[in-house]
C-alpha positions in Angstrom: -70.1 179.5 -32.1 -68.7 176.6 -34.2 -70.5 174.1 -32.1 -73.8 175.8 -32.8 -73.2 175.7 -36.6 -72.2 172.1 -36.4 -75.3 171.2 -34.4 -77.6 173.0 -36.9 -75.8 171.2 -39.8 -76.6 167.9 -38.0 -80.2 168.9 -37.5 -80.5 169.8 -41.2 -78.9 166.5 -42.2 -81.3 164.6 -40.0 -84.3 166.3 -41.5 -83.0 165.8 -45.0 -82.5 162.1 -44.4 -86.0 162.0 -42.8 -87.5 163.5 -45.9 -85.7 161.1 -48.1 -86.8 158.2 -46.0 -90.5 159.3 -46.2 -90.2 159.7 -50.0 -88.8 156.2 -50.3 -91.6 154.8 -48.1 -94.2 156.5 -50.2 -92.6 155.1 -53.4 -92.6 151.6 -51.9 -96.2 152.0 -50.9 -97.2 153.0 -54.5 -95.3 149.9 -55.8 -96.9 147.7 -53.2 -100.4 148.9 -54.2 -99.7 148.4 -57.9 -98.3 144.9 -57.2 -101.4 143.9 -55.2 -103.7 145.3 -57.8 -102.0 143.4 -60.5 -102.0 140.2 -58.5 -105.8 140.6 -58.1 -106.2 141.1 -61.8 -104.0 138.1 -62.4 -106.2 135.9 -60.2 -109.4 137.2 -61.9 -108.0 136.6 -65.4 -106.7 133.1 -64.5 -110.1 132.2 -63.0 -111.9 133.4 -66.2 -109.5 131.6 -68.4 -109.8 128.4 -66.4 -113.5 128.5 -66.5 -113.6 129.1 -70.2 -111.1 126.4 -71.0 -113.4 123.7 -69.7 -116.1 124.5 -72.3 -115.7 122.2 -75.3 -116.6 123.5 -78.7 -119.4 121.0 -79.6 -121.4 122.0 -76.5 -121.2 125.7 -77.4 -122.0 125.6 -81.1 -123.9 122.7 -82.7 -121.3 121.8 -85.4 -120.8 118.5 -87.2 -118.5 116.1 -85.4 -115.8 116.3 -88.0 -115.7 120.1 -87.9 -115.7 120.1 -84.1 -112.9 117.6 -84.0 -110.7 119.7 -86.4 -111.5 122.9 -84.5 -110.4 121.3 -81.2 -107.3 119.8 -82.8 -106.3 123.1 -84.3 -106.7 124.9 -80.9 -109.8 127.0 -81.3 -110.8 126.6 -77.6 -107.4 128.0 -76.6 -107.8 130.8 -79.1 -111.2 131.7 -77.7 -109.8 131.7 -74.1 -106.8 133.9 -75.1 -109.0 136.4 -77.0 -111.5 136.6 -74.1 -108.8 137.0 -71.6 -107.2 139.8 -73.6 -110.6 141.6 -73.9 -111.1 141.3 -70.2 -107.7 142.7 -69.5 -108.2 145.6 -71.9 -111.6 146.5 -70.4 -110.1 146.3 -66.9 -107.2 148.6 -67.8 -109.5 151.1 -69.5 -111.7 151.3 -66.4 -108.7 152.5 -64.3 -109.0 156.3 -63.7 -107.0 158.6 -65.9 -107.1 156.1 -68.8 -109.4 157.2 -71.6 -112.2 154.8 -72.5 -112.6 154.1 -76.2 -108.9 154.1 -77.1 
């Protein structure tokens, strides 16, 4: 009878390790999906920031040349790119289900 109890303990240990392996695989799949989603968002944000960084200030707003020069030296184009990128990331994150819009 001891051999039967030992065999059942081995079967239980096998199923326990099988359940743990499946749970680990599901956890890894969730992490993989989150990683791929964030890499897509990263590509989109970098594309938007690259396209916006090519726009010089004097072409966007008709300013006097002195004001445009000071604005470009201070870093206003980079500021606009950073703020626009942050707004795009915020809107993207708010459109994910289970995240409340308007917060």
